[in-house]
Every structure is written in C-alpha cells, then in structure tokens.
N, C-alpha and C positions, 0 to 999 in steps of 0.2 A: 504493500500500500504506500501511497505518497504520504508525506507528512500532513498534508491537509486532510486526507482521508482519515488518518489516525486521530486528528483533532476533532473531526466530525463525529467519530465514534465516542470520544470523551464527552462531547457536548450532548450526545444522544442519551447518556445515562441519566437516571432520575435524580441523582444526588448532586451536591455542589462539590467542585474540586478546588482544593487549596493549591495555590500556584506561587511557589517561592521565586523571587527574582534572582536571576543569575547575571553574571557580568564578565565571565571568561570561560575558557574550556574546562578548567578544574571545577569551578562552581556548578556549571551545567552537568558535569559528570557526577558530582556528588548528589545533586538533586535527583538525577535518574537512579543512581544506586540506592537512594533512600526509598525508592518506590513511588515517587510522585508521578502522576500521569501527564503533567504538562508543566512547562516553565515559561517564564517571560524574561526576555533580555531587556533589562531596565536601563534606559538612557541615563538616569541619575547615577546608577551604580557603575555603568561603563565609563562615564565621564570622570567619576571619582577615582576608579581603579586604574584606568588607562592613562589619564592625564593629571590626576590629583587636582582637578578643577571642578567648579560647580556646574550643575546642569542648567546652563544659561545660553545654550546654542553655540558653545565654543568648540565642541567636538564636531568633526566633519562627517559627511556621508561616507567617504571611503574608510574612515576609521571605524565607524559603526558597522559597516558591511564586513570589514575584515574580522572584527570581533564576533559578528553573527556567524560567519563561517566556522570559526573555532567552536562556538557554543553548539551549533547544530551537529558538527562532526563528533564532539565529545558526548552529546546527549543520546546518541544511538537512536533507538526507535521512539524515544520520548519526543513529542512535538514541541517545537519552540515557537513562541510568539515574539516577533521582533519589534522593538520600539522604532517606528519610522519617523518620529517627531512630526514636523510639518510637511514631510515629503521633500524637504530640502529645496523648496522653491515653489514655482507655480504648478498648475495642474499637470503640465507635461513632465516636470520634475517628479511629481507624485507617481506618474506612470512608470518612469524609470526606476524609482525606488521599489515599487511593487514587483516589477520584473526581476530586478537584481536580488531582492530579498528572497524571492522564490527560487532563483538559481542557487542561492547560498544555502538553501535547505529549510527555510522557514515555513512553518505550517500556516502562519498568519502574520500580517503586518498591520501595525496600528498607525493610523494617520489622524492628526489632531488639527484643530482650527485656530491655534494661536498664531499671532503675528511673529514672523521670524526677525531676530533670534528669539526662540521660545525660552520659557522658564519652567522650572519644576512646578507641577500643578498645585502644590501645597505651600508655595512661597509667594511673596508679594511681587507686585509689578507686572502681572500678566496683562496682555492685550490680545484680542481676538480679531480675526478677519470678519468681513461681513457675512451674514447668514447665507446669502446667495453664493458667494465665493466658496464658503465652506461646503455647501452642497455640491458645487461643481467639482471640488477636489475629490469628494467621495465618489461622484459619478465617474471621474477620470480613473480613480483607483479600481472601481468595479470593471470598467471597460478594459483596463490593462491586463486583467487576468483572463481574457478571452482565450489566450493561447498557452496558459499555464495554470497550475492548480495551486491556489493559495487563497486563504480566507482574508477578508477585510474587517478589521476592527476600527470603527469610527468613534472618535473621541471629541467631546466638546469641553472647553474650559470657560464657557460663557457664564457659568453661575456666578463667578467672582466679579465679572465685569458688568453684566446686564441683568442678572437675577435669574431666579429659578425658571420662570415661565419661558424666557427666551432660550435657556439651555435645553429645556424639554422640547421646545418646538424644533430645535436643531436636531435633537435625537430622532424625532419623528421624521424629519427630512432624510436623515441618514438611512433609516429603515426603508423609506420609500425608494431610495436610490439603490438598494440592494446590499447594504452592508450586512455582514454575517453576525457580528458581535457589537453591542453598543456599550459605550463607556462614557457615562456622565461623571466627569471628574469633579471631586470635592463638593458633594452635597453636604449641607451643614447640620442636618438633623435626621433622625430616624424617619420622621414623617416625610421628609423630602425623598429619602431613599425608597420608601414605600410608594409614594406617588409616581416616581419614575418607573419602577418595576411594574406597577399595575397597568401602565398603558403601553408597555413594550411587548412586542410579539417575538422578537429575536432574543437570543441569550444576552444577559447583562453581566458586566463585570464590576465588582466592588474593589476599590483600592484602599487597602488598610495600611495607613501610615501613622504609627504612634506619634502624637504631638502635632498631627496635621489637622485639617479642617473637618474631616469626616469622623463621626463616632466609630471607634474600633469595636466591632461586635464579633462574637464567636461565629464560626462557620455555620453552625446549626441555625443561628438566628438569621444570618444572611440568606440562607437557603429558604427559611420561612418567609422572609420578605420578598423573595423572588429572584435572587441572584443565582447565576450558574457558575461563575468563577470568582474566587476570592484571592486577590493578588496581595502579596506581601513583598513589595519591590525592593526594600533596602534592609530587610532583617538579616540576611546572610552577610551583607557588607558591614552592617553595624556590629554584628557579632565578631567578624574577622578583625575589624579595627580595634575593638575592645581587647581581643586576645593579643594582637600585635603590640598594642600599647603596654599591656601588662607584662609581656615578655621583655620588651625594651627596658621597662623600669627595673625588672629583676636582673637584667644584664649589666646595669650601670655599676661601675666600681664602688664598693662599699655599700651597695643596696641591701636592705634587709627584706625587700619585697619578695613574696613567694612567687615562684615560677608558675604561671597558669598551666592547667592541664593541657597536655599535647599528645598527639598520636606518636607512637614509636617510629623510629626510622624504618624498621621492617614493615610496619603497617603502611607507612607513607609510600614505600616502594610498591606495595601491593595496590594502593589506591591509584597511583599514576600508571600502573601497568607493566612494571618490570618483569614479574614472573611470566606473563603471557609473551612478552618480547623475547625473553630468554628461551622459552620453549620453541618459539618459531625460528629463532636465530640458528638453532642447530640444523634445521632443514637445509640451510644454504651454506653451511661451512664447507670449505674446500678440503 
C-alpha cells in the first residue's frame, strides 16, 4: 500500500489516534517502534532541531523536504504527515510542495492560511491571507494530487486574527474544496472545539500544546468531542531538550547534579540498527 492508503486505513478506524510529533529520522523511528500508527513532522520541532531557531518561517522548503525524506525512510510503514507550512509561496508553490512531499514519502501534507513568513500557531503575531486566497490554495493542493497519492490537511489560523466564526467558515470552505483532514488551529475553549467538530464531515485534528491557547484534554475526551487525530507536536522535542540539559549540567566540572536516565550504548546500537547492519554486512564480505 502507499503511505496515503495506510493513513486512510488509520482514519477509517473508530477510535482516535495519538500522533507524536517527530523532527528527524531517529525520532520518527522511535515513534514507529513504540507502536504508534501515525506521526506528524512538526515544523516547530524541525526548525528547532535542525536550525536551533524559532518556527517563524526561517526554515526553507528544501530543508523541510530533506528532513521529511529522512523521517519517512526511518518511519517504515508508519504514515507520516508533513508540515507544509504555507506551501512556501502562492498556489503554484503549494502544488509543488504537495508533489514533492508525496515523492518524499509523505502520506499527507498540511497547508495553512497564514501570511508568509508564518509563525507557530500558539505564539503571537500571526496574520492570515484572505479567505478566498486560502480557499484557492487548498483547491490548488487538491488539484496537484491528481497524479499522485497523498492526502491534504487544510489548516486555518484565522481564530486568533478574525475570530471563531471566520475560522469555521474557512474550514467549511476547505471541506468543500476536497481537503481530507481539517485542522482548526488554536480554538480557545472546549465549547469552540465542540462547535467545530459538530459541523465537520471530514476527520478533524486537535493540536495539544501544553501552555498554548487550546485546552489540553485527554485523548478519550477529544474523541468524545469528535476529533480523529490528537497531535502532540513538541512533546518529544521538549523531553529531549530536558534530558540534554540535565546531562550537560551533570557533565560540568564539579557538578553534583545527577546524570539523567539514559539508554545503554548497547541499546543505542540496537535502536539505530547496528545488529541488522552487521548481519547483512556478512553477505557481501569478500
């Protein structure tokens, strides 16, 4: 099956799926090994991990595409949804993004309606393009997949700029244009989350960011509200940063800080695939 077909199977199940956010090959591999059915390559996390910079449109299309290839290759059969940001330009740029993300192995690409350069959905200073331009971008994305198999996730950030009703109207536009998954970014109350899900006919995604604008609810509650996917975009990155900082503190000369828990070197070799490599290596020894 194609990655898109595997994602359609996930979406067809009656339960909600938790979706950890990955940001490189190793994190994608760990998500798959842990048994999750789908992952999301987070632009926030990729920008932080690859550049050490904020998610403010500083990372380029080619850098995101390169990371996406690594994530898809490492994820194996687990479908990967790729953050396509604004599509990196106008409607024709959106079409190129859709095609190249499909070639990279993505099961789905997310396209949003922010003005470029975009900003993280739960931070300040966002602006959005007009409703009609947003609709045309999703139309272009849907048209671009005519010769490839990839799902389209349509996202609006209009809630913070124009209010709930405008954001909901955009989501309804995206459904009408043929988007496969709808992402209403940063609803501010549980009631808004319910109102959104109640009028959508396509699968909806919830974005769970502790400290963000949206109430962080358990997956069972999100499922009851009507969501199909529960995204945790930066939890893995946040955990990794905490572990790295703790290790660095412990390594400082004279430090009395305890070394954080870590996998053994033997386990690390297994995680990245040394045993499999060694077994295959013997096949081609002269």
